C-alpha positions in Angstrom: 0.0 0.3 0.2 1.7 2.8 -1.3 1.2 6.4 -2.4 3.3 9.4 -2.5 2.5 13.3 -2.1 4.5 16.4 -2.5 3.0 18.0 0.2 4.4 16.6 3.2 4.6 17.4 7.1 7.2 16.8 9.5 7.5 13.0 10.6 6.4 11.9 13.6 7.6 9.0 15.8 5.8 6.7 18.4 5.4 3.3 19.6 2.1 1.9 18.1 0.3 3.5 15.4 -3.5 2.6 15.2 -5.2 2.9 12.0 -9.0 3.3 12.7 -10.6 5.4 15.7 -13.9 3.7 16.4 -14.9 1.4 18.8 -11.7 -1.0 18.7 -9.5 1.5 17.7 -10.0 3.5 20.8 -10.4 0.2 23.2 -6.8 -0.2 22.0 -5.5 3.2 22.8 -7.3 3.1 26.1 -6.0 0.2 27.4 -2.4 0.9 25.8 -3.0 4.0 27.8 -3.3 2.2 31.0 -0.1 -0.3 30.7 1.7 3.2 30.0 2.1 3.2 26.2 0.7 6.0 24.3 -0.8 5.3 20.9 -1.0 7.4 17.9 -4.3 6.9 16.3 -5.6 8.1 13.0 -9.5 8.1 12.0 -10.5 8.9 8.6 -14.0 10.5 10.0 -14.4 13.6 11.9 -15.1 12.4 15.1 -16.8 9.7 17.0 -19.6 7.6 15.6 -22.7 9.6 14.6 -24.9 6.0 14.4 -25.8 4.0 17.1 -24.3 0.7 15.4 -23.2 -1.7 18.2 -25.2 -1.7 21.1 -25.3 -4.8 23.1 -21.9 -5.4 25.1 -21.1 -8.7 27.0 -19.6 -9.5 30.2 -15.9 -9.8 29.3 -16.3 -6.3 27.7 -17.4 -4.3 30.6 -14.8 -6.2 33.0 -12.1 -5.1 30.5 -13.4 -1.3 30.9 -13.9 -1.9 34.7 -10.1 -2.6 34.6 -9.4 0.9 32.6 -12.0 2.7 35.5 -14.6 3.2 33.0 -17.4 0.8 34.3 -19.2 3.8 36.7 -19.5 6.0 33.9 -20.5 3.4 31.4 -23.4 2.0 33.4 -24.8 5.5 34.3 -25.2 6.2 30.8 -26.6 3.0 29.9 -29.0 2.9 32.5 -30.3 6.3 31.3 -30.8 5.0 27.6 -32.2 1.8 28.2 -32.3 0.9 31.8 -30.5 -2.0 33.7 -31.3 -5.0 32.1 -34.0 -5.8 29.2 -33.8 -8.7 27.3 -34.2 -10.5 23.4 -37.2 -11.7 21.6 -38.7 -12.4 18.5 -42.1 -10.7 17.1 -44.6 -10.4 14.2 -44.5 -6.5 14.4 -43.9 -4.4 17.5 -48.0 -4.1 18.2 -48.6 -7.9 17.2 -47.7 -11.3 18.8 -44.7 -12.3 20.6 -43.4 -15.4 18.7 -40.4 -16.1 20.9 -38.1 -15.1 23.8 -34.6 -15.8 23.1 -33.1 -14.2 26.2 -35.7 -12.9 29.0 -33.3 -10.9 30.7 -30.0 -10.5 29.9 -28.7 -10.3 33.3 -30.4 -13.3 35.0 -27.9 -15.3 36.6 -24.6 -13.2 36.0 -23.8 -13.0 39.2 -22.3 -15.8 40.3 -19.8 -15.5 37.6 -18.6 -11.8 37.4 -19.0 -8.4 39.2 -20.2 -6.5 36.2 -23.3 -6.9 34.1 -24.3 -7.0 30.5 -25.4 -3.7 29.1 -27.5 -2.0 26.2 -25.6 1.1 25.2 -25.2 2.8 21.6 -22.2 3.2 20.5 -22.2 6.9 19.3 -22.5 7.4 23.5 -19.8 4.7 24.2 -16.9 6.2 21.8 -17.0 9.3 23.5 -16.3 7.9 26.9 -13.4 5.9 25.9 -12.0 8.7 23.5 -12.3 11.0 26.6 -10.0 8.3 28.5 -7.6 7.1 26.3 -6.4 11.1 25.8 -6.3 11.0 29.5 -4.0 8.1 29.6 -1.9 9.7 26.8 -3.2 8.9 23.4 -2.7 11.2 21.0 -5.9 11.2 18.2 -6.3 12.4 14.8 -9.4 12.8 13.0 -9.8 13.3 9.6 -6.5 11.6 8.9 -6.2 8.8 6.4 -3.7 6.3 6.3 -2.6 6.7 2.6 0.6 4.0 2.5 2.7 2.3 4.4 6.1 -0.1 4.5 7.2 -2.4 7.5 10.9 -3.7 8.0 12.9 -5.3 10.8 12.8 -2.3 13.4 9.3 -0.8 12.4 6.3 0.4 10.3 6.9 3.9 8.3 3.1 5.1 7.1 1.9 8.2 5.8 -1.2 9.3 6.5 -2.8 12.5 4.8 -4.7 15.3 6.7 -7.8 15.3 4.7 -8.9 19.1 5.4 -5.6 20.8 4.6 -4.3 17.8 2.1 -0.7 17.5 4.2 0.6 14.1 4.0 2.8 13.3 7.3 5.2 10.2 7.7 4.7 8.2 11.0 7.3 6.1 11.9 6.2 3.1 14.4 7.2 0.4 16.2 4.1 -1.4 16.0 0.9 -0.5 13.6 -2.7 -1.9 15.1 -4.8 -2.2 11.9 -8.9 -1.5 13.5 -9.9 -0.1 10.3 -12.9 -2.4 9.6 -14.2 -5.2 7.8 -13.0 -4.2 4.6 -9.7 -3.2 6.0 -7.3 -1.7 3.3 -4.1 -2.5 5.5 -5.4 -6.3 5.6 -5.6 -6.0 1.8 -2.5 -4.5 1.3 -0.8 -7.3 3.4 -2.3 -10.0 1.2 -4.5 -12.1 4.1 -7.3 -13.3 2.7 -10.3 -14.5 5.0 -12.3 -17.8 5.3 -15.8 -18.5 6.9 -19.6 -18.7 5.5 -18.8 -15.2 3.9 -22.0 -13.7 2.5 -24.8 -13.5 4.2 -27.1 -10.6 2.7 -27.1 -6.9 1.9 -28.8 -5.2 4.6 -29.9 -2.0 5.7 -30.3 0.1 9.2 -33.2 2.3 8.9 -32.8 5.1 11.5 -36.0 6.6 12.4 -38.5 8.8 14.8 -41.7 7.5 15.3 -44.1 7.2 18.6 -43.7 3.4 20.0 -44.6 4.1 23.5 -47.8 2.0 23.2 -46.2 -1.0 22.3 -43.1 -0.5 24.4 -44.7 -1.0 27.7 -44.1 -3.9 30.2 -40.8 -6.2 29.9 -38.3 -4.1 28.6 -36.5 -5.6 25.5 -33.4 -4.6 24.2 -33.4 -6.1 21.3 -36.3 -6.8 19.3 -36.5 -9.3 16.1 -39.3 -9.2 13.7 -40.1 -11.6 11.4 -43.4 -11.4 8.9 -44.0 -11.3 5.4 -42.4 -8.3 4.6 -38.9 -8.7 6.3 -36.8 -10.3 8.6 -34.7 -8.4 11.2 -34.5 -6.5 14.4 -35.1 -3.6 16.1 -33.8 -1.2 19.2 -35.1 1.4 20.6 -33.8 4.2 23.3 -35.4 4.3 26.5 -37.8 6.6 26.0 -39.5 4.7 23.1 -39.6 7.3 20.4 -36.1 7.1 18.6 -34.9 3.9 17.2 -33.4 2.0 14.3 -34.6 -0.9 12.3 -32.1 -3.9 11.0 -33.4 -5.3 7.6 -31.4 -8.3 6.6 -34.1 -10.1 4.3 -37.4 -10.0 2.9 -40.0 -12.2 4.4 -40.3 -14.2 2.0 -37.3 -15.9 0.7 -39.0 -17.3 -2.4 -38.6 -13.9 -3.8 -35.8 -13.0 -6.3 -33.7 -10.8 -4.7 -34.9 -11.5 -0.8 -31.3 -11.2 0.3 -30.5 -7.9 -1.5 -32.3 -5.5 0.5 -30.0 -2.4 0.2 -31.0 -2.4 -3.7 -34.0 -0.1 -2.6 -33.8 2.5 0.0 -36.0 5.0 -1.0 -37.8 7.2 1.5 -41.2 5.2 0.7 -39.9 2.1 0.8 -38.2 2.6 4.5 -41.2 4.1 5.9 -43.4 0.9 4.6 -40.6 -1.4 6.4 -40.5 0.5 9.5 -44.5 0.7 9.6 -44.7 -3.1 8.9 -42.3 -4.1 11.8 -44.2 -2.1 13.9 -47.5 -2.9 12.7 -49.4 0.2 12.5 -49.9 0.9 8.7 -50.7 4.8 9.5 -48.0 5.5 12.1 -46.2 8.7 11.3 -42.8 8.2 10.7 -39.5 10.4 10.1 -36.5 8.7 8.3 -33.1 10.2 9.6 -30.9 8.2 7.7 -30.6 4.9 6.0 -27.2 2.6 6.2 -26.6 -0.1 3.9 -24.3 -2.7 4.9 -23.1 -6.4 4.0 -24.0 -9.2 6.4 -21.4 -11.5 6.5 -19.4 -13.9 8.4 -15.8 -14.5 7.7 -12.2 -14.6 9.9 -8.6 -13.2 8.6 -6.2 -16.4 7.7 -3.7 -14.4 9.9 -3.8 -12.0 12.5 -0.3 -11.0 12.5 2.4 -10.0 9.9 5.5 -8.7 11.0 5.2 -5.9 12.6 1.1 -5.2 12.1 -1.3 -6.7 14.0 -5.2 -7.0 12.9 -8.0 -6.5 15.2 -11.8 -6.1 15.5 -13.5 -6.2 12.0 -10.2 -6.3 10.0 -9.5 -9.6 12.1 -13.2 -11.0 11.8 -16.8 -10.1 10.5 -19.7 -11.6 12.1 -23.4 -10.8 11.5 -25.0 -8.7 14.6 -26.9 -11.7 15.8 -25.4 -11.9 19.5 -23.7 -8.8 19.7 -20.1 -10.6 19.0 -18.6 -8.2 16.8 -17.8 -5.3 18.5 -17.2 -7.4 21.8 -14.5 -9.7 20.2 -12.8 -6.6 18.8 -12.8 -4.9 22.2 -11.6 -8.8 23.6 -8.9 -8.5 21.0 -7.5 -5.3 22.1 -7.2 -6.4 25.6 -5.4 -9.1 24.8 -3.0 -6.8 22.5 -2.5 -4.1 24.8 -0.8 -5.6 27.8 1.8 -7.8 25.4 2.6 -4.8 23.0 3.2 -2.9 26.6 5.5 -5.8 27.9 7.4 -5.8 24.8 8.4 -2.1 24.3 9.1 -1.7 27.6 11.6 -4.3 27.1 9.7 -6.8 30.0 9.2 -9.8 27.3 10.5 -11.1 24.1 9.3 -10.0 21.0 7.9 -13.6 20.2 5.3 -12.8 22.7 3.5 -11.0 20.3 2.8 -14.4 18.7 0.4 -15.3 21.0 -2.2 -13.2 19.8 -3.0 -14.8 17.2 -2.4 -17.9 18.8 -5.1 -16.8 21.5 -7.5 -14.8 19.5 -7.4 -16.3 16.1 -9.1 -19.4 17.4 -11.7 -17.6 19.6 -12.8 -15.4 16.8 -13.1 -18.7 14.7 -15.7 -20.0 16.9 -17.2 -16.7 17.4 -17.7 -16.3 13.6 -19.4 -19.7 13.8 -21.9 -19.1 16.7 -22.7 -15.5 15.0 -23.8 -17.5 11.9 -26.0 -20.1 13.8 -27.9 -17.7 15.4 -28.3 -15.7 12.3 -29.8 -18.7 10.6 -31.6 -19.5 13.7 -33.5 -16.3 13.7 -33.3 -15.0 10.3 -33.7 -17.4 7.9 -34.8 -20.3 10.2 -35.9 -22.3 6.8 -32.2 -23.0 6.3 -31.4 -24.7 9.0 -30.1 -28.0 8.4 -27.9 -30.9 9.7 -24.7 -28.4 8.8 -25.8 -25.9 10.7 -23.6 -25.4 13.9 -24.9 -26.3 17.3 -25.7 -23.4 20.2 -23.1 -22.5 22.4 -24.6 -20.5 25.7 -23.7 -17.1 26.5 -21.6 -17.8 29.4 -19.6 -19.7 27.0 -19.2 -17.4 24.6 -18.4 -14.2 26.3 -16.4 -15.1 29.7 -15.4 -19.0 28.5 -12.4 -18.0 25.9 -9.7 -20.7 26.5 -6.4 -20.1 25.2 -3.8 -22.5 24.4 -0.7 -20.4 23.4 3.2 -19.8 24.7 1.7 -17.4 27.2 0.0 -20.3 28.7 1.7 -23.2 30.7 -0.4 -25.7 30.5 -3.2 -24.6 29.2 -6.0 -26.0 27.0 -5.8 -29.2 25.2 -5.7 -29.6 21.5 -9.0 -31.6 21.3 -10.8 -28.5 23.6 -12.6 -26.3 22.4 -11.5 -22.2 21.9 -14.1 -21.3 24.3 -15.4 -23.8 27.2 -17.7 -22.6 30.1 -16.7 -21.3 33.3 -17.8 -23.8 35.4 -15.9 -26.2 33.2 -12.7 -24.4 33.6 -12.4 -22.9 37.1 -9.6 -21.4 36.6 -7.4 -23.8 34.5 -4.5 -22.0 32.9 -5.4 -20.5 29.7 -9.0 -19.5 30.8 -10.4 -16.8 32.6 -9.4 -15.9 36.4 -12.9 -17.0 38.0 -14.8 -13.9 40.0 -14.7 -14.4 43.6 -15.4 -11.7 46.1 -12.9 -10.8 48.5 -13.3 -9.5 52.4 -12.5 -6.2 51.4 -15.4 -5.5 48.8 -12.6 -6.7 45.6 -13.6 -9.3 43.3 -10.4 -11.5 41.8 -11.0 -10.2 38.8 -9.8 -6.7 39.6 -6.6 -8.1 41.6 -4.5 -8.3 37.7 -5.5 -4.5 36.3 -2.0 -3.3 37.1 0.3 -6.2 35.9 1.1 -9.7 36.2 0.0 -11.0 39.7 0.6 -14.1 41.8 -3.0 -15.1 43.7 -2.1 -17.2 46.5 -3.5 -19.9 48.4 -3.9 -18.7 52.4 -1.3 -21.5 53.2 1.0 -20.3 50.0 3.1 -18.1 52.1 6.5 -19.7 49.9 4.7 -19.0 46.9 4.2 -14.8 48.2 7.9 -14.8 49.9 9.1 -15.9 46.1 7.1 -13.2 44.3 8.0 -10.8 46.7 11.7 -11.5 45.6 11.2 -11.3 42.2 9.3 -7.9 42.6 6.4 -9.5 41.4 2.9 -8.4 43.0 0.9 -11.1 45.3 -2.3 -11.2 47.0 -3.2 -13.8 49.7 -7.0 -15.4 48.7 -8.9 -16.5 51.6 -9.8 -20.3 51.4 -12.9 -19.9 49.6 -11.6 -17.8 46.9 -8.6 -20.0 46.4 -10.6 -22.9 46.3 -13.0 -21.1 43.6 -9.5 -20.5 41.5 -8.3 -23.9 42.3 -5.3 -23.2 43.8 -6.0 -24.8 46.9 -4.7 -24.0 50.4 -0.9 -24.3 49.6 -0.9 -23.4 45.5 -0.8 -20.3 43.9 -1.7 -19.0 39.9 -0.4 -16.5 37.8 -2.9 -13.8 36.5 -2.1 -11.8 33.5 -3.3 -8.3 32.9 -6.0 -9.1 30.3 -7.8 -11.6 33.1 -6.7 -14.9 32.4 -4.5 -17.5 34.0 -1.2 -18.1 32.9 0.0 -20.7 34.8 -1.3 -22.5 38.3 -0.2 -25.1 40.6 -1.8 -26.6 43.8 1.7 -28.1 45.2 3.7 -25.5 47.4 6.3 -27.6 48.0 8.4 -26.4 44.7 7.7 -22.7 45.7 10.9 -21.1 45.6 12.0 -17.9 43.2 14.0 -20.1 40.9 10.6 -22.0 40.3 8.8 -18.5 39.9 11.3 -17.2 37.8 11.0 -20.1 35.1 7.2 -19.3 34.9 8.2 -15.7 34.3 10.1 -16.2 31.6 8.5 -18.9 29.5 5.4 -16.4 29.9 7.4 -13.6 28.6 8.6 -15.7 25.7 12.0 -15.5 27.5 12.7 -18.8 28.4 14.3 -22.0 26.6 11.1 -23.8 27.5 8.5 -21.2 25.5 6.2 -23.5 23.8 2.5 -24.0 23.5 1.2 -26.7 25.8 0.4 -30.0 24.7 -0.6 -31.6 27.7 
């Protein structure tokens, strides 16, 4: 990807260049800043999102934002917009009959897994919070700035960025570059990285509208309302007051019609008003169309997440239909996984091979996520296409907080024959899984303990492991017996928690505790040890 210009500004040097300043790019900038790395972010649009877009956020996403201090602001604004819970159902029309209830309440039963909650929030409301936090943590954000070319070498990436207002082209020299530039990622294309998966599903539209729907939104609140009738298949999302929202239309209602999956071929105001009225079920209801966005529903995963010093994240690495809300959430988890690794490498605390574990860990999760979003799309939107090849559904806790890693940054992690996501009741703190949630006596959760960096979590009788950590300058916390048991370390064992909230190593044996034993574990995790390898146990 290369383009020359005679109007060159002064070059800039940075540690990490992020291409794309939307949800995933801003999250990456904030997570990097939390770990002491200032990111240089370029975004071609004039500011943060002007459309609601992603709106259903998972447990793991709020846990990641909790680690950087954003949870209170997010929940306050979310509850103003949508209330604290809500569900997901299927109707013939908003004013018509309910056909199914997919999720009665998005937070039913989550308290035993996490101190956090799922939440509904418009992306146009979340992104300003992320932007402000990223800037507080040192990010250098440049809107109306477009990547027009780049090359990489053994020591970094040289990018050319054009200011879309002045036309000036500035050279940016970065040690690493994160491509968070969307599903059509020019960076991925320039790198020659292909994709695999089910692929194209439909040419969809999102209709942003205002209409007084309050009479049909009383009673049980629903954050996502699927619609299936003779005109269309798609879903609604409304803001709290019930007078503004959007309607996604994935296909026409009769799949036998020619072009049933090419809804975007006609986005005239008359047709959009007719679709909204049909979905509401009130033929004469006054409707004002604010905007219409056309987009492609597809399910695919990049063949590689890294090429040299350039790493793909978010939609650049994986694209899913919106069913289940996996798109933005998976991208935020990419950013959380990558940020601490980049920070350790850039600070000299880890070997460069640590970055190989980003693809080792995130690509299998992304492939399973693509599968699960696809199967939800089929079951909720085009059920007549359901057959023996359609993947079985995995539950929400498994997909949201059950990521299970097998990589060189985990010692004795997931076996090769185990899935990339497994229910947290089954993993219970096994290496490669998320640190289990348990309350501590001071009001904190175990998931809060790793927010600042690698930390040793030890059983109540694991004094030798705590002393070893102290000798090495590693943070440690002695857990009460109940929490230690919940995390699988027993009375005298310990685990090493990573800054992204995952278990890197665990033992129930206190007899082997020593600074040299713990140093060997740290060396392996940081890609410094000759034993550095993926587990096959």
